[in-house]
C-alpha positions in Angstrom: -60.4 -60.7 10.3 -63.1 -63.1 9.0 -66.5 -61.8 7.7 -69.8 -62.6 9.3 -72.6 -62.3 6.8 -75.8 -60.5 7.8 -79.0 -62.1 6.7 -81.8 -59.6 7.4 -85.2 -61.0 7.9 -87.0 -57.8 8.9 -89.3 -58.1 5.9 -90.2 -61.7 6.7 -89.9 -62.8 10.3 -89.9 -59.2 11.5 -93.2 -58.4 9.8 -94.7 -61.4 11.5 -94.8 -59.4 14.7 -98.5 -58.9 15.5 -99.8 -55.7 13.8 -96.5 -55.0 12.0 -97.6 -55.6 8.4 -96.0 -52.9 6.1 -97.2 -51.4 2.9 -95.5 -52.6 -0.3 -93.9 -49.2 -0.7 -92.5 -49.3 2.8 -91.1 -52.8 2.3 -89.4 -51.7 -0.9 -88.0 -48.6 0.7 -86.5 -50.6 3.6 -85.1 -53.2 1.3 -83.3 -50.5 -0.7 -81.9 -49.0 2.6 -80.7 -52.4 3.7 -79.1 -53.0 0.3 -77.3 -49.7 0.4 -76.1 -50.3 3.9 -74.4 -53.5 2.9 -76.7 -56.3 4.2 -75.5 -59.6 2.6 -78.9 -61.2 2.2 -82.4 -59.8 2.4 -85.1 -62.3 3.2 -87.9 -60.5 1.4 -90.8 -62.7 2.4 -92.7 -66.0 2.2 -94.0 -66.0 -1.4 -96.5 -68.8 -1.1 -98.2 -67.3 1.9 -100.3 -64.7 -0.1 -100.4 -62.7 -3.2 -99.2 -59.5 -1.5 -96.1 -61.2 -0.2 -95.4 -62.8 -3.6 -95.7 -59.5 -5.4 -93.5 -57.7 -2.8 -90.8 -60.4 -3.0 -90.8 -60.1 -6.8 -90.6 -56.3 -6.7 -87.7 -56.3 -4.2 -85.9 -59.0 -6.3 -86.1 -56.8 -9.3 -84.8 -53.6 -7.5 -82.1 -55.0 -5.3 -78.6 -54.2 -6.7 -76.1 -55.7 -4.3 -77.6 -58.1 -1.7 -78.9 -61.6 -2.3 -82.7 -61.8 -2.1 -84.1 -64.8 -0.4 -87.6 -66.2 -0.5 -88.8 -68.7 2.2 -90.3 -72.0 1.4 -91.4 -75.1 3.3 -90.2 -78.4 2.0 -93.1 -78.6 -0.4 -93.0 -78.4 -4.2 -95.6 -75.6 -4.5 -93.7 -73.4 -1.9 -90.4 -73.9 -3.7 -91.9 -73.2 -7.1 -93.6 -70.1 -5.9 -90.3 -68.8 -4.4 -88.5 -69.5 -7.6 -91.1 -67.5 -9.6 -91.0 -64.6 -7.2 -87.2 -64.5 -7.4 -87.0 -65.0 -11.2 -85.7 -61.4 -11.8 -83.2 -61.3 -8.9 -79.6 -60.7 -9.7 -78.6 -63.0 -6.7 -81.5 -65.2 -5.7 -81.6 -67.6 -2.8 -84.3 -70.1 -2.0 -84.5 -70.8 1.7 -86.2 -74.1 2.6 -87.0 -75.3 6.0 -88.6 -78.2 7.9 -89.0 -78.8 11.7 -86.6 -81.2 13.3 -87.5 -81.3 17.0 -89.5 -84.3 18.5 -92.3 -82.0 19.5 -92.7 -80.5 16.1 -92.3 -83.8 14.2 -94.9 -85.5 16.4 -97.5 -82.8 17.0 -97.2 -80.3 14.1 -96.0 -82.3 11.1 -97.1 -85.8 12.3 -94.2 -87.4 10.4 -91.2 -89.6 11.3 -87.6 -88.3 11.5 -86.8 -90.5 8.4 -89.5 -88.8 6.4 -88.2 -85.3 7.5 -84.8 -86.2 6.1 -86.4 -87.4 2.8 -88.4 -84.2 2.5 -85.4 -82.0 3.3 -83.2 -83.7 0.7 -85.9 -83.6 -2.0 -86.7 -79.9 -1.3 -83.0 -78.8 -1.5 -82.6 -80.8 -4.8 -85.7 -79.1 -6.3 -84.6 -75.6 -5.1 -81.1 -76.2 -6.6 -82.8 -76.9 -9.9 -83.9 -73.2 -9.9 -80.8 -71.5 -8.4 -77.3 -72.2 -7.2 -77.8 -70.6 -3.7 -80.0 -72.7 -1.4 -80.3 -72.4 2.4 -81.7 -75.2 4.5 -83.1 -74.5 8.0 -83.9 -77.1 10.7 -86.7 -75.4 12.5 -86.5 -75.6 16.3 -83.0 -76.9 16.0 -82.1 -76.1 19.6 -84.7 -78.5 20.8 -83.7 -81.2 18.4 -81.4 -84.2 19.0 -77.9 -83.1 17.9 -77.3 -86.4 16.2 -80.4 -86.0 14.1 -79.5 -82.5 13.2 -76.1 -83.8 12.0 -77.9 -86.4 9.9 -80.4 -84.0 8.3 -77.7 -81.3 7.6 -75.5 -84.0 6.0 -78.4 -85.0 3.7 -79.1 -81.3 2.9 -75.5 -80.6 2.0 -75.4 -83.8 -0.1 -78.5 -82.5 -2.0 -76.8 -79.2 -2.7 -77.5 -76.8 0.2 -74.9 -74.0 0.3 -75.9 -72.7 3.8 -77.3 -74.7 6.7 -79.1 -72.7 9.4 -79.5 -73.5 13.1 -82.7 -71.7 14.3 -83.4 -71.2 18.0 -87.0 -70.9 16.9 -88.5 -70.4 20.4 -85.6 -68.7 22.1 -84.9 -71.7 24.3 -81.2 -72.2 24.3 -78.4 -70.4 26.2 -75.0 -69.1 24.8 -73.0 -72.0 26.2 -75.4 -74.5 24.7 -75.4 -72.7 21.3 -71.7 -72.6 21.2 -71.4 -76.3 22.1 -74.0 -77.2 19.4 -72.1 -75.4 16.6 -68.9 -77.1 17.7 -70.7 -80.5 17.6 -72.2 -79.9 14.2 -68.8 -78.8 12.8 -67.4 -82.1 14.0 -70.2 -84.4 12.9 -71.8 -83.0 9.7 -70.3 -84.4 6.6 -69.4 -81.7 4.1 -69.9 -78.9 6.7 -66.6 -77.4 5.6 -68.1 -76.7 2.2 -71.0 -74.6 3.4 -71.8 -71.6 5.5 -73.2 -72.2 9.0 -76.0 -69.8 10.0 -77.9 -69.1 13.1 -81.4 -67.6 13.7 -82.1 -66.7 17.3 -85.2 -65.5 19.1 -85.4 -63.4 22.3 -88.0 -65.3 24.4 -85.5 -65.5 27.3 -83.7 -62.3 26.4 -80.6 -64.1 25.0 -81.0 -63.8 21.2 -78.0 -61.6 20.6 -75.9 -63.4 23.1 -76.8 -66.8 21.5 -76.0 -65.5 18.0 -72.6 -64.1 19.1 -71.8 -67.4 20.9 -72.4 -69.2 17.6 -70.1 -66.8 15.8 -67.3 -67.6 18.4 -67.9 -71.3 17.6 -67.6 -70.8 13.8 -71.0 -69.7 12.5 -70.5 -67.1 9.7 -74.0 -65.9 9.0 -76.4 -64.3 11.5 -80.1 -64.0 10.8 -81.5 -60.9 12.5 -83.9 -57.9 12.2 -83.8 -54.2 12.6 -84.9 -53.2 16.1 -85.1 -56.9 17.0 -88.7 -57.1 15.9 -90.2 -60.5 15.2 -92.4 -63.2 16.5 -93.3 -63.0 20.2 -90.4 -61.3 22.0 -88.6 -60.7 18.7 -85.5 -61.7 16.9 -81.8 -61.1 17.4 -81.3 -57.4 16.7 -79.2 -56.6 13.6 -77.8 -53.4 15.2 -76.6 -55.2 18.3 -74.8 -57.9 16.3 -73.0 -55.6 13.9 -71.9 -53.2 16.6 -70.9 -55.9 19.0 -68.7 -57.5 16.3 -67.2 -54.1 15.5 -66.6 -53.1 19.1 -65.3 -56.5 20.3 -63.4 -57.7 17.2 -60.7 -58.6 19.6 -62.9 -61.3 21.0 -64.8 -62.5 18.0 -62.1 -62.2 15.3 -64.8 -61.4 12.8 -66.7 -58.4 11.5 -69.8 -57.6 9.4 -69.7 -55.6 6.2 -72.7 -53.5 7.2 -72.3 -49.7 7.3 -73.3 -48.9 10.9 -73.7 -45.2 10.0 -77.0 -46.1 8.5 -78.5 -47.8 11.6 -80.4 -44.9 13.1 -82.0 -43.9 9.8 -83.1 -47.5 9.0 -84.3 -48.1 12.6 -86.6 -45.1 12.4 -88.0 -46.2 9.0 -88.8 -49.7 10.4 -90.3 -48.2 13.5 -92.6 -46.0 11.5 -93.4 -48.6 8.9 -94.4 -51.2 11.4 -95.9 -48.8 13.9 -93.7 -50.3 16.6 -91.8 -47.6 18.6 -88.3 -48.4 19.8 -88.1 -48.6 23.5 -86.0 -45.8 24.9 -83.4 -48.0 26.6 -82.9 -50.2 23.5 -79.2 -50.8 22.7 -77.7 -48.8 19.9 -80.9 -47.3 18.5 -82.9 -46.4 21.6 -83.4 -42.7 22.5 -81.4 -43.2 25.7 -78.6 -45.4 24.3 -76.2 -42.4 24.3 -78.0 -40.2 26.9 -76.5 -39.4 30.3 -78.3 -37.7 33.2 -76.2 -38.8 36.2 -73.8 -36.0 37.2 -70.9 -38.4 37.6 -71.5 -39.9 34.1 -71.9 -36.4 32.6 -68.7 -35.2 34.1 -66.8 -38.3 32.8 -68.2 -38.0 29.3 -67.4 -34.3 29.1 -63.8 -35.0 30.1 -63.4 -38.1 27.9 -66.3 -39.7 26.0 -64.9 -43.3 26.3 -65.3 -43.2 30.1 -69.0 -44.1 29.8 -69.5 -44.8 26.1 -67.9 -47.9 24.6 -69.3 -47.1 21.2 -68.7 -43.8 19.4 -72.2 -42.6 18.7 -71.2 -41.0 15.4 -70.3 -44.4 14.0 -74.0 -45.5 14.4 -75.5 -42.2 13.3 -76.1 -40.9 16.8 -74.8 -38.1 19.1 -74.1 -38.0 22.8 -76.9 -36.3 24.8 -76.6 -34.9 28.2 -80.1 -34.7 29.7 -80.5 -32.1 32.4 -82.5 -33.2 35.5 -82.3 -33.5 39.2 -79.5 -36.1 38.9 -77.3 -33.8 36.8 -74.1 -32.2 38.0 -72.7 -28.7 37.7 -70.3 -29.6 35.0 -73.0 -30.6 32.5 -75.3 -27.7 33.6 -72.8 -25.0 32.9 -71.5 -26.7 29.8 -74.9 -26.5 28.3 -75.5 -23.0 29.5 -72.2 -22.0 27.8 -73.4 -23.6 24.6 -76.6 -21.5 24.8 -74.5 -18.3 25.2 -75.4 -17.8 28.9 -72.6 -16.2 31.0 -72.5 -15.5 34.7 -70.2 -14.1 37.4 -69.6 -16.1 40.5 -72.7 -14.9 42.3 -74.8 -15.4 39.1 -73.5 -19.0 38.8 -74.6 -19.8 42.4 -78.1 -18.2 41.9 -78.5 -19.9 38.5 -77.5 -23.3 40.0 -80.0 -22.9 42.9 -82.8 -22.0 40.5 -82.0 -25.0 38.4 -82.1 -27.3 41.4 -85.5 -25.9 42.4 -86.9 -26.4 38.9 -85.4 -29.9 38.5 -87.0 -31.0 41.7 -90.4 -30.2 40.2 -90.1 -31.6 36.7 -88.4 -34.6 35.1 -86.2 -32.8 32.7 -85.0 -29.2 32.2 -85.0 -28.0 28.6 -83.0 -25.3 26.9 -85.9 -22.9 27.1 -86.1 -23.5 30.8 -82.4 -22.6 31.2 -82.9 -19.4 29.3 -85.9 -18.5 31.4 -83.9 -19.1 34.6 -81.0 -17.0 33.4 -83.3 -14.1 32.3 -85.1 -14.2 35.7 
């Protein structure tokens, strides 16, 4: 079973969600939680962007015990130098340099030629390697770039000393089939690709971030860049919890797993939600309130008989528990199972009267709580 490394960018790309800026104390606490859970790399921030980010990256670099700590930098000397200073005390530093490679970015954002982009990428990687042995190079907007040009710039980056090359779907444009084909193409056409780690960074603009990341894994990518709760620019990033649990649940398909301890997911998810003031939607996979909740009578009956009938993930492995919500769609099996847990006992006539009273109440309100069941029984 091969290992897929998890590169968490909650503290960098995730914090770029509008209004999601975290305090320095919260950022450090989340970094420590990620480190303890087994994240391979923590992208702690963009040091050149402001003094707060620089100081936070430096503090996280000093305190992280196991994970690599990465600082982001454009292909500019001042960015790389700032990242190196911020990471100076890290046990395992990584400088992550990037430049855009798509025609639209080269023409309209950077106003440079493709040739100049290759020169800048090569020079940036060389400068970063002068500070540390672990350098990642990202081709921003890779999925809207010409594959042949991607192969060319990745070849140059590897020759300059890059140890990881990253394929970002910066605007969430690609599809799983296209992503898989692109990784296959790069593995065949980038010189030196066998010496480095292939990474992907996907966004959710079309709702395919996790699917695209997993397609890349099938094609040979061995690092996924993601965030807790899938937060990030616009519609967000690939969700860490979805990737690690998908790899764990479908190891038969992917032939690879992450080292991350999934038992920590719920705890970290809540910390990020609080720290960013971004509540998790109820139907969010793995960490949403309804991810392991059942109200349908058919589903409740199945889960009570055998959990795996309607749950492909054991909730305990991700720090959760099965919840049977009682409402107008619930069946008798779940109703009396919960009543028994509350110590409520009935004879046959009492069961019929209790069930009828429950039905009347459930028709008037969305959910029926334990206190309601007790009140019905006492009545």
